[in-house]
C-alpha positions in Angstrom: 4.1 -10.3 -44.2 1.2 -9.8 -41.8 -2.4 -11.0 -41.9 -5.2 -9.7 -39.7 -8.9 -9.8 -39.4 -10.5 -6.6 -40.6 -14.3 -6.5 -40.3 -15.7 -9.2 -42.5 -12.4 -9.8 -44.3 -8.8 -10.6 -43.9 -6.1 -8.0 -44.7 -2.6 -9.2 -45.8 0.4 -6.8 -46.0 3.9 -7.2 -47.4 6.1 -4.3 -46.4 9.7 -3.5 -47.3 12.3 -0.8 -46.7 13.5 -0.7 -50.3 13.4 2.0 -53.0 9.8 3.0 -52.4 7.5 4.2 -55.2 7.1 7.7 -56.6 3.5 9.0 -56.3 3.1 9.2 -60.0 3.9 5.5 -60.4 1.3 4.2 -57.8 -1.7 4.3 -60.1 0.1 2.4 -62.9 1.7 -0.5 -60.9 -1.2 -2.9 -61.4 -1.4 -2.4 -65.2 -0.3 -5.3 -67.4 3.2 -5.0 -68.8 4.0 -1.9 -66.7 7.6 -2.0 -65.4 8.1 1.4 -63.8 10.8 4.0 -64.1 13.4 2.1 -62.1 12.8 -1.3 -63.6 16.1 -2.8 -64.7 14.7 -5.1 -67.3 16.2 -8.5 -66.6 13.5 -10.5 -68.3 10.6 -9.0 -66.3 7.3 -8.8 -68.1 5.4 -6.5 -65.8 2.7 -9.1 -65.2 3.1 -10.1 -61.5 1.0 -7.3 -59.9 -1.6 -7.4 -62.7 -2.1 -11.2 -62.2 -2.2 -10.6 -58.4 -5.0 -8.0 -59.0 -7.0 -10.5 -61.1 -6.7 -13.2 -58.4 -7.7 -10.8 -55.6 -10.6 -9.4 -57.7 -11.8 -12.9 -58.5 -12.2 -13.5 -54.7 -14.1 -10.3 -54.2 -11.2 -8.5 -52.7 -9.1 -5.4 -53.2 -5.4 -4.9 -53.7 -3.4 -1.7 -53.3 0.0 -0.2 -52.6 1.1 2.4 -50.1 4.4 4.2 -50.2 5.6 7.5 -48.6 7.7 8.0 -51.7 11.1 7.2 -53.3 13.6 5.9 -50.8 11.0 5.2 -48.1 9.9 1.6 -48.8 6.5 0.4 -49.7 3.7 -1.9 -48.5 1.6 -4.0 -50.9 -1.7 -4.9 -49.3 -4.8 -6.9 -50.2 -8.0 -7.8 -48.5 -10.4 -10.6 -49.2 -13.6 -11.6 -47.6 -13.2 -14.1 -44.7 -14.7 -17.5 -45.1 -17.8 -18.0 -43.0 -17.4 -20.2 -39.8 -17.4 -23.9 -40.5 -19.0 -26.5 -38.3 -16.6 -29.0 -36.8 -17.1 -32.7 -36.7 -18.2 -32.4 -33.1 -20.9 -29.9 -34.1 -19.2 -26.8 -32.6 -18.4 -23.8 -34.8 -14.9 -22.5 -35.5 -14.6 -19.0 -34.1 -11.7 -16.5 -33.6 -11.5 -17.6 -30.0 -10.7 -21.2 -30.7 -8.8 -20.9 -33.9 -5.2 -22.1 -34.4 -4.2 -19.0 -36.4 -4.9 -15.4 -35.4 -6.8 -14.3 -38.6 -9.5 -16.9 -39.1 
């Protein structure tokens, strides 16, 4: 998983080297109850990505998937607006240059 500042937001990405996603599946992945062609069942409901989309949407963000195709892995990404700088108790303002993590 990676996280990085991207303009006025923060972009998160989870990448894998797994089965990948066929191009015709990409547009359906975030639909409720969609399980895809290779889903093995196993008690899955097809709600995880749909719920993720609702959460990201509720924060004014965007979620998407990128895959070069079957057998080539995938990346699930989402971007949300960054919180505005907050004043510290000493009156200074938190900025990317004095932040403890690299994406605030």
